[in-house]
N, C-alpha and C positions, 0 to 999 in steps of 0.2 A: 538519296534514293535507297542506297544499301541499308542505311540505318533505319529508315522508315519500314523497309521490307522486314528487317529483323524484328522490329517492334511489333508489326502485325503478326509475324510468325509466333512470337512469344505469347501474344494474346490468344491466338488460336490454340496453341498447346495448352495454355492455362485453362481455357474453356473446356478442353477435352478431358482434362484430368478427372473431374467428378464422374463423367460418363465411364471412363476406364475403370475407376475405382468401383463403381456400382456394378460394372460388368463382371468384376472379380468377386463380388459378394455372393455368397459367403466364402471367405478365404480360409475358414477353419470350422470345426464342428459347432453346431448350434445346440443349445440345451433347451429342451422342453420341460418346464416345471409343471407337474401334474399334482394338484392339491388333494388327491385321493390316492388310496392304496393301489398297489399292483393288482391287476385283475379286474378293477372297476371298469365301468363303461368308458369313463374319461381316459383312463390309462390305455384301454384298447384303441380308442380312436386316435389318441396321441401317437401311439406306436405306428398305426396304419398311415396317418398323415406324415409322420416322420420318415417312413420308408418312401413315400411319394416325393418328399423334398430331397432325400438322398439320391433318388433316381434322376432328378433334374440337375443336381449340383455336384454330385460325386462326393459331397461332404457328409460325414456321419451326423446323425441327430441323436443326442444323448437324452434319455428319459430320466428325469429326477423326480421320484415320488416323494411328496412332502404332505402326508395326510395329517388330520387332526384339527380340533377346535373348529368344527364345521367348515373345514377347508381354509380357515383363516391363516394357518401357518404357511401353507403354500402360496396363497394369494399375496401375503405380505412379502414373501421372498421374491415373488415375481415383480412386485412393485419396486423393490429396493435394488434390483439388479442393475448393472451398468446399462444405460440406454444406447447400446451400440448395435442392436439387432441380433446379438448372439444369445439372448435369453428370451424365450417366448413362454407365456403362461397359457396352457391349454386348460380351459375351465368350463364352468356351466353357470346356469342361473342361480345356483347356490351362492356363489361369491359375488355375482354382479347384478342380482335382482332381489334376492330373498334376505340375505344376511343383514342388510341395513335395516330391515324391519323386525328382525328377530333378536338383535343384540343392541344394547344401549351404547356400547363402545366397540368399534372395530379397530383392528390393527392396520387398516389400509383404507383408502378412500376409493370406492368402486368407479368413480368418474375421474377425479383429479390425478390419480396415481398411474393411469394407464393410457396408452395410445391404442385404440381399437384397431384390429387388423381385419378379421373376417368371421362370419358365422361358419360353422363346420358341419352342423347337423341338428336335426330335431327328432325327438322320439317320444314314445309312450312308456308306460310302466305296467307291471303285472302284479296282482295280489296273490301271494302264495302262503301256504301253510305246510306244516310237516305232514307226511302221508298218514301218520298215526292219529291226526286230528279227526274228531268226530264231524267236523264241518266239511261237507262235500260241495257246498255251494256258498255263494255270498250270503244268501238268505239264512242258511244254517249258522254261519258265523255270527251274523247280526243277532239272531235269536239267542244264541249263547251269551252274547255280550249284554243283551237286555236282561237276561236272567241273573247275571252276576256283574253289575256295574263296577267298572274299575278293576276287575280281576284279570281279564284277558289283556295280554300285552302285545304291543307292536314295536318292532325295532326300525331304526332308520340310521343311515350313514351319510345322508345328504339332506339338504333342505327340500329338494324335490320329493324325496321319500317321506320325510317328516310331514310336509304340508299335505301330501296325498292322504296320509293317515288322519291328519287333523280335519281335513275336508270331509273324509268319510264319516268321522264322528259327528261333525256338524250337520251334514245332510241326512244321515241315517238316525240321528238322535240317540247315539250310544256313547258310552264312556269307556275308554280304553286307557291302559297304562303305557306311556311312552318310554322306551328305553333307547337312549342315544348311543351311537357307535361312531368310530373314526371314519368308517367307510362302509358301503353296502356289503361288500364281500365278507366283512367281519360279522355283520348282522346275520347274513345267510348262514355262516358257520354255526352261530348260536341257534338259529332256527332249525338247522339240521340236527343239532344236539338236543333240541327240546327245551332250551332255556327261555325262548320267547314263543309266543303263539302265532304270530303273523307278521308279515311285512309287505309293503308295496314298494317294489324295487324296479330299477330300469330293466328292460327286457334283455339287454346284453348280459346282465348279471344273473337274472332269475330264470330265463327261458332254458338255458342249457341244463340247469338242475331239474327243471320240469321234464324235459325230454329224456333225461337219464333215469327218471322215476324217483329221484331223491326228494322232490318237493311236489306238492299238488297245487295246480293253478286254479283259482276261483274266478278271477275276472281280470280284464285289462282296462286301462284307464282312458283309452281314446274314445272318440265318437263312433268308431267302427272297429270291428274285430281285426286282430292282427293276421295278415296273410301267413305268418309263421306259426300261428296257433288258431286256426279257424274254428276249432271246436270250443274254444274258451270264450264265453260271452263277455260283452262289455259290462262293467260294474253298473252302468246306467240301466241296461236291459235286465240285469240280474237282480234288481231290487232297489236301486238308488237312482231314480230317474233324474237325468240332467247332470249326473256326475261326470266330470272330465278333468284330467290333469296330465300335463306333459312336461318336457324339459328340453333344454337346448345346450349345444356345445359351441364355444367360440374361442378365438385366439386373440391375445393382447400382448403388446410390448410395453415396457416401462415408459412412463411419461417422459418426454424429452428426447425420444428416439427421433433422429432426423427424418423429415418427410420423405426423402428419397429412399431411405432404408425401409420405412413403413410401406412405401409403394412396392418395393421389391419383395418384401415379405408377403404382402397381400397377393402378389402375382404367383409366388411360389406355393403358398398355401391353397389358394383357389384352384390352381392346377393340380395340386396334390389330392384334392377331393375327387378328382376324376381318375386317379391312379388305380391300378388293379388292387393293391392292398386296401385302399379306402372303399372301393366298390364291394369288396368281399366283406368288410366290416358292416357296411350299410345293409347288404343283403342278408347276412347271417343274424343280424340283431334287429332287423325291422326298423332301423333308423332311416329317416328321410334325409337325403343329401341336401345340404344348404351351403350357400356361400354369399358374400356380400362385399360391398366396398366398405372401407373404414367408416365413412359417414353414415352409411345405412346401418351398420352395426351400432353406432352410437345412438341413433334414433330408435332402433329396435330395443336396445337396452333400456332406454328411458321409458318406453311404453311398457316393457315387461316389469320394470321396477314398480310402476304404479299398479299393474295388475296383481303382482304378488303381494304388494302391500295391502291392497284391498282384501285379498283372500285371507291374509294373516289377521287383519283386523276383525273380519267377520267371524273367523274361527275363535276369536277371543284370546288369542295368544299374546301375552304380555312380554315385551322385550326383556331379555335376561341381563 
C-alpha cells in the first residue's frame, strides 16, 4: 500500500511540474524584435505592449530594433530565435502579408517559420507633404503629378506605405517616383528636408509632425476621417473615390515554440492590449485596439496575404 501511495504521489507531482513551470513563465526578460526603426509605429506599439507585459510579470521586455530590407532583417531574426518564448516578433502586414508578393526571394517563410500569437491593432495612414509644397489638397498634388509625370517622388519605409502610394497612382492615373527607406521615420526626415515630395505614412509617425506644423496633411486613407484629425478629408472624398488602405500589427513567436508557451504568451499579450500604456498608444495614434487567438491570427493573415497580393498585382508591381 505504501509503495502504491508513493507511486501515485510521484505521478501527481510529475503532472504538476508543467503547470508550475508555466506559472513561472517568464522567468527572465523577454525580447521583442521590431523589424522597423525606433520611433516607428511598430516600435511604439511594441514598447507600449512591452510595458503591459512587464506590469503583469515583473520581468523586463527588451526592444530590439532590426530595420532594413523591407523589414526582412528583423523578420528573419525573429524566425531564427530560440523557440522558448523569450523572443517575440512584433510586426505588421509588411512582413506577413505583403513581402511575399513584392520579392521573389524572402529570407523567411511568413507561415512556416512562425507560431502566431495575437493581433495587436489596426490603423490607417495619412498623406503628408512639406509645408513649402504648393499642394494644399490631394487634388493639387495630383494635378502637379499629371503635369510632370514621374517627376514628383513619394517615400516609403514599409510595404503599407509603399502600396498606399502605388494604389494612389493606380486609382488616380498618375505616375510618381518611388523612393524606398528602411523605415517611415527615415522617410519623414527626408520629407522634412525637402528631399522627397510626399509620403503616405502611418498616423503614429505622421500625425505628430502635422500637429507640430512641420508637415501638411492632405488626406487620410481610411473610409472615414480620423477623430484625431477631423479637418483632414479622406483621400476618397478629396478626389480619388473608393481609395482605402490600412495596416495591422501582430505578434509571432518562432515556429516550434511549445503550445503551452504560445498559450501563455497569447494571454499576456492580449491582456497587455488593455493596459494603460497600450490604451495611450491607441488613443494618441488613432489605432484601433485588436486582439485574437493564435488560430484567428493565422486565418486573418491568410486572408490578408490574398488581399495584399491582389492589390500588388493590380498595381502592376513586379516582384524584385
